[in-house]
Residue, then its C-alpha position, 0 to 999 in steps of 0.5 A: m295253696i296258702q298255708l294258714p296258722e294252725q288254729y285255722k286249719d279246719y278252714q284250709k279247704f275254703i282257701d282253694i279257689e275252685t272249692a270256694k267257687q263251687l260252694h258259692e255256686e251251690m249256695k246261689s242255686n239254693v237261694e234261687k230254689y228257695q226264692k222260686l219256692e217262696q214265690l210259688t207258695f205266696n202265689d198259692y196263698v193269694s189264690v186261696i184268698k181269692a177263692n175262699i174270701n169274698y166280702w160281696e155283701y159289702l162290695t156288691c153295691i159300693k159303686g152305687a153308694r159312692d155315687w150317692l155320696a158324691k151326689l150329696n157332696n157335690g150339692e146336686k139337686i135331688d128330687r125327693r119324689r123320685r127313687y134313685k138306684e144309688k140311694d138304695c145301694f147306699d142304704f143297703f151298704q149302710d145297713n150291712l155295716c150297721k149289722l156288721l158292727d151292731r151299732k147305728i152308724k153314719v157313712k161319711d165317705i167311701r174311697t178307693c185305696g191304690y190306683e188299682g182299686y184293690c181296697y175300699s176305705i169307708l169312713f163313718d162316724y159313731e157317737g162323735h168319733e171317726y172310724c174307718i173300715e178297709i174292705p179288700d176287693t179279693k178279686q183285685i188282689s195280686p201277689k204285688n199288692i196283697e200287703y197293701a190290701h192287708f193280706g185279704k183281711m178287713v180292718l177297722y181303725k179309729c181316728f185319734d188326733n187325725v191319725y188312724n190306729e188299727i183296732k182289729s183285723s180279721y178274715i171274719p167280718e163279725e170279729l170286727k164287732k168285738g174290736f169295735g166294742e174294745a175301742e170304746i172302753 
């Protein structure tokens, strides 16, 4: 065993190789336990979000609304006499967003975020300014992509010089209205 100077006598026990190995193994097993516990807790968090948070009134018709915007943007001929299911979906979707923000808005584009479609990005104009709301599809959220879906929160952004800055995020959609009012000041 190596002898240490008097000031390091308290650390003498760590010099023993067997003791150092044992302490290392204990720390390693503790780290593994904490990592497993953290993963289990995180999985529980994701399952709670999936079970309790649902933005169905915004997501039920998002596919039809996207299809309608695609028809308009692609220049397809639209028969004014005919009733389109996609247009009804778009109107319903836009009306829900207008009620949510308590303002008359015009939806410009609906995009899917990520390759798994775990979040939708809705671009809209209000009084000459461009805004964006990201709505997570809580049924698509997994522990791997939850941070990209804002942990299940709806997020409101405003565009300043082609950069989207977050204004407000919340699990409760009605709280976005407050952030929307603050951004205009």
